[in-house]
C-alpha positions in Angstrom: -8.0 30.0 -5.4 -8.5 26.1 -6.2 -9.5 24.0 -2.9 -6.0 23.1 -1.4 -4.7 26.8 -1.3 -8.1 27.6 1.1 -7.4 24.0 3.3 -10.1 22.4 1.7 -9.2 18.4 1.4 -8.7 16.8 -2.2 -11.3 14.6 -2.4 -15.2 14.7 -3.1 -17.4 13.3 -0.9 -19.0 10.2 -1.4 -22.6 12.4 -1.5 -21.3 14.2 -4.3 -22.3 13.1 -7.9 -21.2 13.4 -11.2 -22.8 14.3 -14.7 -20.7 12.8 -16.8 -17.5 10.5 -16.7 -15.8 13.4 -18.5 -16.7 15.9 -16.0 -15.2 13.4 -13.4 -12.5 12.9 -15.2 -11.9 16.4 -15.5 -12.3 16.9 -11.9 -9.1 14.4 -10.8 -7.2 16.4 -13.4 -7.5 19.3 -11.8 -7.0 17.6 -8.9 -4.1 15.8 -9.6 -2.5 19.3 -11.1 -4.0 21.1 -7.8 -1.5 18.2 -5.5 1.4 18.8 -8.1 1.3 22.5 -7.7 1.4 22.5 -3.8 4.2 20.2 -3.7 6.1 22.4 -5.8 5.5 25.1 -3.9 5.7 24.4 -0.5 6.2 20.4 0.0 5.9 20.2 4.1 2.5 21.3 3.1 2.3 18.7 0.7 3.2 16.0 3.0 1.1 17.6 6.1 -2.3 17.1 3.9 -1.0 13.9 2.3 -0.2 12.5 5.5 -3.9 13.6 6.8 -5.8 12.7 3.9 -4.0 8.9 4.3 -4.9 8.9 8.3 -8.4 10.0 7.3 -8.9 7.4 5.0 -7.9 4.6 7.3 -9.9 5.9 10.1 -12.8 6.0 7.7 -12.4 2.2 6.4 -13.9 -0.6 8.3 -12.1 -0.8 11.6 -11.3 -4.5 11.0 -9.4 -3.2 8.0 -7.5 -0.5 9.9 -4.8 -2.5 11.3 -3.9 -3.9 8.1 -4.2 -0.7 6.5 -1.9 1.1 9.0 0.9 -1.7 8.2 1.1 -1.1 4.8 1.0 2.6 5.2 4.2 2.4 7.6 5.6 0.3 4.5 5.4 2.7 2.3 6.7 5.2 4.7 9.3 3.3 5.3 10.7 2.8 1.7 10.2 6.6 1.3 12.3 7.3 4.1 15.0 5.1 2.8 14.8 5.5 -0.8 17.9 7.9 -2.8 15.3 9.1 -5.5 12.0 8.5 -6.7 12.4 5.8 -9.0 13.7 3.5 -5.5 10.5 4.8 -3.5 8.4 3.4 -7.3 10.4 -0.1 -7.5 9.9 -0.5 -3.7 6.3 0.3 -3.6 5.8 -1.8 -6.9 7.3 -4.3 -5.4 5.1 -4.3 -2.9 2.3 -4.4 -4.8 3.6 -7.1 -7.2 4.3 -9.6 -3.8 0.7 -9.0 -2.8 -0.4 -9.8 -6.4 1.5 -13.2 -6.2 0.1 -13.7 -2.7 -3.4 -13.1 -3.9 -2.4 -15.3 -7.0 -1.2 -18.8 -5.3 -4.4 -18.0 -3.0 -7.0 -18.2 -5.7 -5.0 -21.7 -7.6 -5.5 -23.4 -3.8 -9.3 -22.4 -4.0 -9.2 -23.8 -7.2 -7.4 -26.9 -6.4 -9.6 -27.3 -3.5 -12.8 -26.3 -5.2 -12.0 -29.1 -8.0 -10.7 -31.6 -5.4 -7.5 -31.4 -6.2 -5.4 -32.5 -3.2 -2.2 -29.7 -2.5 1.3 -31.0 -3.8 2.8 -31.7 -0.1 5.9 -32.9 -1.8 8.2 -29.8 -1.6 7.3 -29.7 2.2 10.0 -31.2 4.1 8.6 -33.0 6.9 11.8 -33.0 9.2 15.0 -30.6 9.5 18.5 -31.5 11.0 18.5 -29.2 14.3 22.1 -27.7 14.3 23.4 -27.0 18.4 25.0 -23.6 18.7 25.2 -24.0 22.4 28.4 -22.2 23.8 29.9 -25.7 24.6 30.0 -26.9 21.0 31.8 -23.8 19.7 35.0 -24.0 21.1 35.4 -20.9 23.1 
């Protein structure tokens, strides 16, 4: 009987030590196989366990990160709910990842410019805008 079937979680505690990288890799492969088997045999149990582990991870994260992690998980859950196929889920989550990576890249470039004494290019920033009036009087109603 594997760990998932007897109610144990599929992750190892922080205190456990592994003797070698291959032993660790084998353990992860076995856990992945257990999860895949559970997903095929009992999708509802798989989803319940997945949600429980994610909640536990967020709860055990530093307090200042928990709200952000909950927001990310909410977005992932929304993508999963709206997707029509696993491929759409993958595409949606991948898009989130790439947007985050691009944001990080932009912040890095800003920091490099700041540290090197370059002024940021504000020429692309629009200084003013035309205000449009959407009041009822101007709609002709």
